[in-house]
N, C-alpha and C positions, 0 to 999 in steps of 0.2 A: 282500189276504188274503180268501179266500172262506170264509164260515162254513158254508155248506151248510144242510141242513134241521135246524133247532134242535129242533123238536118230536120228530123221530124220527131221531136221529143214527145214523150207521153207524160202526162201530168197526173198526179194523185189527187186525193181530196183536198179541199181548201185548208187554209191555215187553222191550226187549233191552238188554243191557249196552252202555253207550257205549264207543267206542274210547278207550283211555286208555293212558298210559305205565306205569300200575300195574295190569295185568290181574289180578294175584293178589289185590289188595285189593278190586277190583270183584267178582271171583268170590266172595270171602269174604263181602262184604256181601250179595250176592244169595242166597248159600247160607243166611246167617242169616235173611234175610227169608222165604225159603221154609220154613225150619225153624219159625219163629215162627208163620207164617200159611199152613199147607198147604191149608186148606179154601177152597173158592170162596165168594164172597159170595152169600148167599141172596136173590137178586133178587126172588123172589116176595113177600118180606115188605115190600119197599119199594114202596108203591102210593100215588102222589100224587093219583090221580084221584078216589078215594073216601076220605072221612075215616073213620078207624078210632077207636073209642072206647078201645080197649085191645088188648093182646096176649094171646093164649091161652098156656097153660103150654107147649105144644109149640113155639110160635113163640119164646118166651123161651129155651127149651132150645137151639133152633137158633142163635139169636143168641149165646148164651154159648159154644156149641161153636165158632162162627166166631171169637170173640174170645179163645178159651182161651189161645193163645200169648202174647198181650199181657197177659192177666191173670196168667199165671205170671211173666212178666218183671217186672211191677209188684210182685207179691208178693215176689219175690227182692230187688228194689230197696228196698222198704220195710224188709225184714228187714235188709239191709246198712246202711241209714241208721240203724237202731236199734242193731245189734250192734257196728259198727265203733267208734263213740264209747264205748260201754260197755266193750268189751274194752280200748281205749286207756286209759280211766280206771282200769281195774283194774290194768293194767301200770304206770301212772304212780304210783298211790296205794298199791298193795299189792305192793311189790317184794320179796316174800318167797318 
C-alpha cells in the first residue's frame, strides 16, 4: 500500500454512495447528512503551522454556522430525552 506524500496529500472526488442491496436506505442516509451539514468545512480556520491564541468572533460564527445542523439535531435529541419520560410519567400517574 502506497501512502504518497503525507505532508501535502492529494484528494480525489467526494464520497460516493457504496453499491448496496438497499439503495433507498443509502440515498436516505446521504440525503439526511447533506441536510444536516450543507456547508463546506472552513479550511482556512484550521491552521496547524502557526499557533493561534484564540478565535475571533467572526471565526466563531463561521464554525457555528458549519456545525448548525448538528447543533439543531442535538437540541432536538436533548428535548426528546427530557420530554418523552415526562409525558410518559404524566400519562401513567395522571390518568384523568
